[in-house]
N, C-alpha and C positions, 0 to 999 in steps of 0.2 A: 773182083779186086780192082779192075780198071775203073769201074763205076765209083768206087770209094775214092780213088785218086782224083778223078774228075770233080767229085763233090768237094774235097778239101781244097782243090785248086780254085774252084769257084768262090768258096768262102773266103779264102785269102785275098782274092781280087776285090771282093766286096769290102772287106775291112780296109784295104788300102785306099779304096775309093772314099770310104767314110773319113779316113784320116786326112785325105787331100781336101775334102770339103771343109773340115773343121780348122784347118791350118789358115791363120790370118795372112792376108796378102797386103804387102806394102804398096801404097799409092805414091807414085811420083808427084812431087809438088815442089814449088819454089817458095819465095817469101810471100807471106800472107798480107792482105791489105788491112791488117790489124782489126779484123772483125771476128776472129775466133779460129779455133783449131777443131777439125772433125767434120762429121756429116750432118744430115738434117733429120735423123730419126730420133725417137724418144720423146719424152714430155719435157716442157720447159721448166727450168728452176732458176732460182736466184738466192744466194746466201751472201749476207753482208756483215760487216764488222760493227755496225752501230755508229752512233754519233761520236765525232772526234776520235775516230780510230781508223787504222789503215791495215792493209794486208802485209804481213811480214813472212809469209810462207804458205805452203799447201800441205794437206794431210789426206790420207785415204788408203785404198786397197788397189793393188795392181799386180799383174803378171806379164803376159804378153801384151795385154791391153790394160787400160785404166778402168777398173771395175767401179771405183767409188772415189769421190773427191769432196773435200771441204777446205775451208780457209783457216789459216792461223793469223790471229789479229793481236794488236796491242793499242792501248790508248796513247794519244799524243798530247804532250803539253803544248797548248796553243801559243804560249809565250816564247818558249825556247825551241820547240820542235823536237824534244827528246821523248824517249819512251817513258811511260808511267806504268808502274806495276808490272805484272807478269803477262805472259803470252796466254791467250785463251783461244778456243776453237769455235767455229761456226757450226751450223748443222751440216750433215753430209748428204750427198745425193749419189744414186747409183745402186749397184748390187753389192753382194757380200763375198764375191769370189776374190781370188788373188791373195797376196800377202800385204801387210801394212807397210806404209812408207810415210816419212815425215821430212819434208824439205823446208828448212828454216833459214832466214837471212841472219847475218851477224847482228849483234846488238847495235842499235843506232842506225841500222839500215832499213830499207823498205822494199817491198816487191814492186818491180816496174815491168817485168816481162816474163813470158813462158815460152818454151819450145817443146815440141813433141812430134812423134810420127803420126801419120794418118793411116789407119789399118782397116782392111776389109775383113769382117768377121761375121759369119752367119748371115751373109748377104747384106750386112750393114756396115757403113763407114763409121768407125769408132776411133777414139783417141788412144794412142799408145802411151808408154811411160812418159811422165812430164818432168822436165827440168826447169829451174827457175833462174831468173836474173834479178840482182839486187843493186840498189844504189844507196849511197849515204844520204841521210836526211840533212837538208839545209834550208835556209830562208833566202828567198829572192825578193829584193826590194825594187829592182828595176822593172820598167814596163808596166807600171801600175801599182796596186796595193801590195804590201808585203805578204807573201804566201809561203807556206811550208811545202817543199817539193823534194824530189830526188835530185841529186847533183853528183857530178864527177868531172874530173879533168880528162880531156881527150887531146891527144897529140897526133897529128897527121903529118908525116914527112912531106917535104916539098916534092911535087911530081907524082904523088900517090893519092889514091882515093880510099875511103874507108872500105875495108874488106867485107864481102858478103859471106854468109854461111857456106861452107864448102860442101856440107851434106845436104843435097837438095831433097832428101827424103824427110827432113825435119821442117816443120812449119813453125813460125814464131808469131806470137801475139804480144805486142809490147805497147806500153804507154809512151815510150820514147819513139817519136815519129821520125827518127833518123836524121836529126840535125847534123849538118856537115860543118865542122869548124874550118877555119882558115888554115891551109897547109903551112907548116913551119912554126906554128904557135901552140903553146900549151893553153888551151881554151877550156873554160868551165862551161859545161852545158847543164841544162836543167830538164827535168822530165816530170810529168804528172805521175802520180803513184796509184797503186791498186787499192780500190775501195771495196770491191765486191766481185764475186764470181757468178757469172751467168752462163747458161748453156742448156743442153738437152741430155736426158738420161733415161735409161730403162734398167735392164740387167747390167748394162755397161754405161760408161760416160760416152755418149755419142758426140757431144760437142762441148767445148769449154771456151769461155771468153773472159778476159780481164777488163772489168769496168774501172775506168781511171778517173781521178779527180785531184783536188788539191785542198789544202786547209788554210784559211786566212789566219794570219798571225794576229794575236791579240796585242795590239800596240799600246794598250793601257798598262800592260805589265801586271805584276802581282799586286793584289790588294793588301796594303800594309796598314794595320791599325796599331795605335799606341795606347797604353793604359798606364797611368801614373798613380802612385799612392797618395799624391796630393795635387790638387788643381790650383793651389795658391802658392806663393813663394814660401819656401821652407827655411827655418833658421839653420845656420851653420851647425852641423853636427847631427841634425835630425835625419835619420835614414830616409832616402828617397828612392823607391823602387820603380823602375821604368821597364815595362814589359811590352814587347812588340810581337805581332803575329802576322805572317804573310800567307796569302792563299791565292790560288788561281780563280778562274771563273766559278768553279764549283770544287768542293773538297775532293771529288774523284779525279779531277783534272789538275791536282796540285802535286808536283813532284817533291821529292826530298830537297829541301832548300838549305842554304847556308847563308850566313850574314856576317858582315863586317861593319864596324862602326868607329867613328872618331868623334872627339868632343872639341867644340870650338867655343872660344870666349869672346863674346861681343862687347863686354865692358872694357876690354883693352884692345879695341880694334885699331888697325893701322890704315893709313891712306893707301889706296890702290888706284889702278888706272880707271876703274869704273866706279870708284867711291870707296867707302869704308870696307875693309876686309877684316874678318875676325882672325884672331890668333889661335893656333891649334894648341890644345893642351897636350903637353908631352906626357906619355905614359899615364893615361887617365885611370888605369886600374889601380894606381897607387892610392887613389881617393875612394875606392870602392871596396865592398865586401868581397872576400875571396871564397871560392875560386872566381877569377875574372880574367878575361882575355879580350882584347879588342881586335885580334886577328880573325881569320876565317874560322868560324865555329860551325861544325856540322850539327844540324838541328832538324827536328821533325817538322818545322815550319815556324817555331816560336822560340824566343829566348828572352833574357832579361839581364839587367845590371842594377845594382843597388849602390848608390853613392851615399857616403856618410862623412866625408872629410873634405868637401870642396870649399874653397874660400868663397866669400860673398862675391857674386858676379852674375851676369846674364849669360846663359849657356845655350848651345844648340847641339843636339845629338844628331849627327849625320849617319844614316843607315843605308847600306847597300845590300840587296838580296839577289841571289842567283841560284840556279839549280846545282846540286852537288855533282851531277853528271852533265858535263858541258858538251855540246856538239863540237866536233872537230872543225867544222866550218860554218860560218854564218856571216852574212854581209851586214846584219843589223845587230844592235845591242839587245840582249835579252836580260840585262841587269836592270833592276828597279831600285830607284833611290827615293828616300823619304826622310823627313826630319821632324824633330820635336824640340820646342824651346821650353826652357824652364829657368827659374831664378832662385838663387840661394842668397838669403839676406843675413845680416849679422845676427848672431844669437844674443839678443839684448837682455838686459836685466828686467825682471818683472817686479821685484820687491826687495826691500831690505827691512826686515822686521826685528825689533829689539824686544827681548823678553828677559827681565822686565824693562820697561822704558824709563822707569824712575827707580833709583836705588839710593841707599844711604852710604855714608862714608864707610869704606872697607868692603862693600859688597861688589859683586861683578854682574855683568849682563851678557847675554848671548845674542849675537847678530846672526840672523838666518838670511842668507842671500839666495834668491831664487832666480833661475834663468828661464827664458822663454821656451827653450827646448834642451835636449841633452847636449852636453859639452862634447865637442869633437874628440875622437880617440886620442889625439895628441895632447889633450888637456888645454886649459885656458888660464891665463894669468889675469888676476884682478888687482887693481891698484886702489889703496885706501888712503884716506887723509882725515885729519881731525881739525876742526876749527879752533880748538883750544888744547894744544898739546900739553900745556901745563896741567890741565885737569885730566885729560884722557889722551894717552899716547897709543897709537894703533900701528900695526905692521904696515910697511909701505906696500907690500904686495903679498898675495896668497895664490897658490896654484890649485886650480880646480881639476880633479882627475877626470879623465874621459868617461863619457857615458852618464855622469851624474847631472842632476838638474838643480841641486842645492848644495850649499856649503855653509857651515857654521863657524863663527869666529868668536872666541870668548874675549870680552872687553874688561879690563881691570882699571878703574879710575884711580887717580893719585890719592892714596889714603891720607895725605897731608892737607888736602883741600876739603873744607867743610861743606861747600855747596857750589853749585854752578851748573852750566849747561855746555854741551859740546855737540856739534853737528858732525856726524860720521858720514863721509861721502865715499861711495864705491863707484869705480869707473872702469870701463874697458879700455880707455885711452891712456897712453903713457907718453911723456910724463905729465902729471897733474899740474906742475908748476907752470906749464906753458899756457894753461887756461885758468887764470885766477883773477880775482878782483879784490880790491881793498874793501874791507867790511869792518865796521866797529862792532865787535862782539860784546854784547851786554852780559858780561860774566857777573854772576851774583857775588857780591863781596861777602866776607865773613860776617856773620851776625854779631852785633854788639851785645853786651850783657846789660843793656838798658831796658827796663820794663816800664810801660806806662802804668801808673798807679790809678789814674782816673781816665775816663773817656775812652775806654778800650774799644767801644763800638765805632769810633771814628775811622774813616778809611785810611789805609796805610799810604804814605806818600809814595810818589813815583820813584822809579829806580834812580833817576838822576838825583844826585845829592843836592839837597836844599839846606841852606844855612839855618841853623836853629836859632830862634829868637832868644834873647837873654832871659834868663829865669829871674822873675821878680820875686822878692821875698814875700811870703804870705803875710797879710796884715794880722791874721789871727794866730799866727805862730808865735810862740814865746821865744825870746832871744836865746834861751838855753836849749831850745828844741834841737837845733842842729848839732851842737856838741853832744847832746844825748844820743842822737841817732848814730853819730860817729863812734860813740863809746860801745854801742852794741853792733858794730858793723860785722864783727867776726862771729856773731851768734846766729844760729839757724833760725829762720822765720817759722812761726807757728801757723799751722793750717787754719786755725781759728781766726788768726789775724787777717789772713787773706780773705776769708769769707766775710768777716765782719766789715771789711772795707769795701765789699761789693765787687770784687774782681771776679767777673764771671769767666774770663778767658785771658790768656797771656798773649800779648802781641809783641813780636820782636821788631825792633827798629834798627835800620842800617846806620852805620857810622858815617859821618860826613867825609871820611877819608877815602871813599870809593873813587877810583879813577878808571876811565875807559881804556881798553887796550886794543890797539890795531893789530889785526891778524890777517892772514891770507886764506880765503875760503875759495875752493874751486867752483868754477861756473860750469853747470851742466847745460847742454842744449835744451831749450824750452823750459828750463827750471830757473827760478829767480829767488832771491833771498826772502825769507819769511819776514812778515811785519810783526815785530815783537810788541807785546803789551803786558803791563805788569799784572800779576795775579793777585789774588786776595791776600796772600801771605807775603807779598813783596817780591816774589820770584818772577822772572821773565819767561813767558810761555810762547813757543813758536806756533803761530796760527797762520796757515797759508791762505791766500786769496782763493775764492771759489774757482775762478778760471784756472789758476795754477794747479789747484787740486785735481782738476779734470785731466791736466796733462800728465800728472804723476801716476795716474792709474794705468796707463798703457806702457808698453815696453819702450825702453830707452837705454842708451849706453852709460848713463849715470843715474844713480839713485842715492838718496840721502835719508838719514833718520836722526832724530835728536834724542840724546841721552841726558836726563836730568838727574843731578845729585842733590838730594835734600840734606839740610843740616840735621844732625841727629842730636837734638837737645831735649832734655826731659822737661815736661810741663809741670812737674810737681814742685810746688813752691819750696818745699823743704830742701830741694837740691840746689837752690839759689842762695847767694850770700844774703844775710840778714840786712845788710846795709842798703840793699836795693829797694827795700820796702819802707816807705816813709812812716814814721810813728804817728799815732793818733794825736791830732792837735788837741 
């Protein structure tokens, strides 16, 4: 019985000895020289976050000691120093014991230091549970190139020094090398940031060290490209879509961006201290398709605006791009500005076409007016005039609805006029009477009821009235011939008589009572009055000079067309009075 008690006692002593051996022992230590925490056992390792990324925390397994460790990383926008995308893990090093832990810095912060206990376990010096220290991301421009670093405000009261860790059992490894600010001032200090974890490991994490660095700021800013639906000046009313896209150095380093824009008018610039300054267009979205806003617009990195109602001028679209998540502190600007110039020209006329261009008395014609581009949504007013209002009266103005490129106007000549011509002028300017010149309009006079009985193949005299020579009595005519013709004046002529006398065609002759009438005809830029010449039937035809015709083919703010009204007389001899045909001698 006594032997059993001694055996149990020995077993209990052995178990207590084993527990004592397995129990980790804390090692007394002070502040580390920033070269790591832990002992010198295990195999070396290094885990990093990759290019343009920083450590924002650590992850792993731990209990009384740290069994396993890895890094938590995030990509950094090199322009603004903000987080891009989500947090991701590096590879892990160590064993599989203990429970999981995850220590992460707040959004917009970065890992700058760690503290942990140094523990003896299984005759090895290992790392105990780890705590992290974070700083806000910022950009420092002083003391060299602009760099992205950790930053914070430190205040040291007068007469005091920065406090050291009170727990001497914990060791720190920090990128901040202990800069001491001036006492009595709120001073901003900067620190390099964690880029990778290096150390030694086996079944446990024997040693861990924070590898520090900094990221150079991309001072070129975001790359902004513009794309326009037209590379040439657009007529007023033609939609002009302008799209812009902003991107960082690479797509994966581009944060979610927002943009604001304003529109400047260089055609109405004003004098400034440094020269001409453009005027800012108030509420430019009034001239654009909806939805439209010129304020801050959240975007995936691209946006656009479509103008369709801007008045003619030279414009410049000023664009500013910045990340939607802004750092709370930065000594340099991370906004990027860019601009694009474009021009809106007047929506001129391309053509005025009459169909038909020649009508008879009582008939009408249709004028088709064509614009260079679509009419602005607010519509467009055209001003019309006629060179011969007595022959053709036109409306003084017509309204073209928005979005259309053509407009038709029905023309009704004066039914009381037998013949003549009228120039219809369409203009974008008002009033037309401010741009006129005096022009003698050669309006065709009414045809007389006189028919040449002989020599009809002779050319018709010019429009200008020529005095007719006195008619000599025919020597072969009998004295009684004239009274005989007068006696049959009211009888219709016979077809056979006309053929027998060799009248192959009937030519109408103007009366000498024709007078020229002075009218006001509008002057269009680069357009001059046509040079008239008599036609074969005695009417005046408008024939432009070749150089002038070339000018009329392009767009302009004034267009003209000529409407001709022909006399509607029957060529059947039976329809003419008998007295007009001389009797056979």
